[in-house]
N, C-alpha and C positions, 0 to 999 in steps of 0.2 A: 287903265286897260279894265273898262266891267265885258263880261261874260256875260250875252243872251241865252240860252237854249234854249231850242224850239221844239215844244211839246202838240203835236197836233191832234186830236183830237176827234178824227175828221177818215170816211170812209175814200177820199178820194186828193188829199196832200198829192204836189205831186212826186217826193220821196218816199215821204213812208206812211202815206194813208194807208187805212185798214191797219195798222199793225199793234194798235192797242184795240184788244177785247172788252170794253167797259170803264168803268169808275175806276177800279182798282187795281187795273194793269195801267192805267193811264197815272196814278196816283206815283206806282210804283216805278214808271221810268223818269215822274218827275223828279220825287228822290233821288233818282239814280245821277239826274244831270245838275245838281245840288253837290250831290257824294263826288261827284266831277270834279266840280271847280265852277260851277254855270252862277252867277250875283243874282242872276235873274233867271226864273223860267216863265215862259210865255206861252199860254195855255189857247190855241185858237178854234173853234169849233166849225169854221166853215174855210173850205177852201178858197183860197186867192189866184191858184194858178193860170194860165193865159186858156181861158176856155173855159174855167168855171163857171158851173150857173149858183145861182143867190141858194141860199138857205133861210128858211120860215126864223122867223124871230124866235119862237119858241123850241123850235129842234136846236139850234144853236145855243139859247141859254140853258137847254138841258143836258150839252155833252161839256161846259164848260162849268157850274155851277160849283156841280158836288166836288172837282176837282181842285179848282181855285181853293173851295174852303179846307181841303185839307193839306195843301203843299204851301197855302199861308201861316198854317203853324210851325213851317219849317225854316220858313224863309222868304223871299221879297219876289213877288207875283205881277205879273203882267198880264192882259188878255189883249189878245188880237182880235178885234172886232171892226167892222163897221158901220153896228149898229145901238144906240143908243140905248136901248132899254136892256140890251145884252152888257153894255160897259155898266149901267147902272147897278144893274144884280152882281155882277163878276165884283166889283168895286163894296159892293156891302155885303160881300161874305169872305171879303179878305185883299182884293187887287191892291195893288197901288198905283197903276201902270194901265193906262187905254196906249194901246198900241195899234195907229187909225190906219189903215193903208189908203182912204180913201180923205183924207183931210180935211173930215168937217166936224169931227166932235172934241175940238179945241173947248168948245163953251162948255160942254160937257164934261169934261176932264175939270173945268176951273170948277163949274160949280158941285164938283163930287170931291175937291179937295187931290185932285192925283195928278202923276207925271203925264206926260201926254210926249208921245211917239208923234210927232209932224212931218207922214211920207207925202211923196207927190205920185200923182197917177195918172195917168193920159187917160178918158174913158172909164172901162169898167171889166174887167176882168176876163167878161165875155167878148168883149171888142178891142183893148186894148193893143196886141199887137196884131193889130190888121192895118198894117203899111202907117207908123206913127211916123210926126213931121214935124220939126222945129225948122224955126229962123235961127236962134241962135238956144241950144239947147241947159247950155249950163247959165245963160242968161235969164232964160225962161224958169226953169226948175227954181235954181234962187229965188229968185223974186217971191212966185209961189210959196214955199215957205216959209221964208223971213214974215210975211202977211198972217200963212197961217199961224206961226209961231208968236207974233204976236196979240195976234186976236185970243191965243190959247192963253199968254201970259195976264193980258187984262183982265180975261175971264178966273183970273184965281189958278193956275195949273202952276204948283211949287217950282216944278223942273220942266222944260221942253227940252227935248231933242228932235234932230232933222237928220229925216233918212231920206235922200234924192230916189230912191224910189227904183232901182237898178232891175229893170226885167219889165217893168208894170209900165207899158207905152212906149217903150226904147228898143230901136237897134243895138247892136252889141258896139255902132261908133259911139252911139250915145250913151251908152252905161260904160265906153272909157274915156269920153271927154265926161263924163261926171265923175267918176273915180280920181282921173288925175284931178279935178277940181276942188278935193276936200278940203288942203288946203286952205284955197277959197272961202270956202261957205264954213268951215271952223274960225276962220278970221269978225263972222260977225260976230260971235261971245257965245253961240246956243251951242252944245254940244251936239259930235254928230253920231248918230248911229248907221252903221253900214250894215248892208244884210245881202250876202251875196254868195252865200252857203247852198252848195250843189247846184246853183243854177246852170243854165243853159249857156249864159255868155262865158261861161269855165269854161263849156262843151266847145264851143265854137273856137276859143281860143287853145284847146289842146286837142280838139279829134273826141274826146272821150264825148261817147254821145249819150249814155245813161247817166242817171244822176249818182248812181252807187259806183261811178268811177271817178269821181271829181274831188276827191279826197287832199288829194295833192294838191289841185287848182285853188282848192278851198282855203285850205291853211297858207298858200301863198298868198291870196287876197288879203286875205285878214292880218297877216305881217306888214303886207303895203299901206292898208288901211290905217295901220297902228303909226307907223313911220311918216304918215303924211298928215296924221292928227286928227284923227277916228279916233274916241271914246267909248264907243260900245259897238260892236262883232256882236252879232245874230248870227247861231250857229246850231247846225245839227249834231258837231262831235264836239264836245264838250273838252271831255279830258286831251285831247287830239290837241286842240286850239291850245288851251292851258300850256300845252308841253313846246307846239311851235315859240308862243311867245315870248315862253321863257327863255329860248336857246337864243331867237331872236333878239333880245333884249340884253342880252349877256356876251355876245359876241359885234353888235354892234358898235362900230366907236359913237363914246358920248356926246360927240362934237355933230356926229350927222344929224341927228333928228329930232330939232328941237325941241316936237313936239312928245317924244319917248318923255322925255324929263318933267314934261309941264300936263304930262296924267296924272303923275302922282298928285296934284295938286287940285284933280275933283274932285266937288264933292262930294262924291257919293265913293270915294276910294279911301278906304283909313290909309294916313297918312302910315309909306315905307311897305304898301302892303303890293305884294307882288302883281305883275301884270301877266 
């Protein structure tokens, strides 16, 4: 299991926006994520929380490029963006993965030779939670992700991950259905990335209505995702996630989660590495 640590260099992200003041603090926070056990640090300069307004490309690029440059000297870095010019600038300075909530940058990632996270979002951050509706949420999201992933792979992206996009144009019922469908999505051969850390779906399930209260729910979701076959979890709380996954692996009967043993064959994970 790979752990992607969230590094928001924005003033308005839903959980930790505005916490980091400038490049030096952001780099320090990113290094702390690596030290805590993150395999990848995901640097984002534009909030995509529900209702968020878009950020000009120059502003977003200015927030992330210097941070990516420094962190890429210490470990693997992804850039969380839906803008081609930001993706190009970040990859040019050391990012190796484009994490794209819009599901449109597959050809750009292929052109750059970068890995690509294909995510599903209905609408835009400003509109996505206005009464989202599907006839078959699992079928529709799966079809979109497979089309997007194949496009990226054909364009030259060396690795493509599928992210169902929890909370991006989905109700709680949609999110639960997609989470339970992780094995179905994983069966198509692309590694699955899950990002539910501190999200409102966990608040709806637990009654914890602020992101700061949702650590326990986040850790439970991470362990469930691993058991169901996810290959990467995108989280705010890296050290706690490392501990939760180690304990889950030690305690679960070997015959229960076939996905857990399969994880060690992931081409991104060294043989025998603790997940």
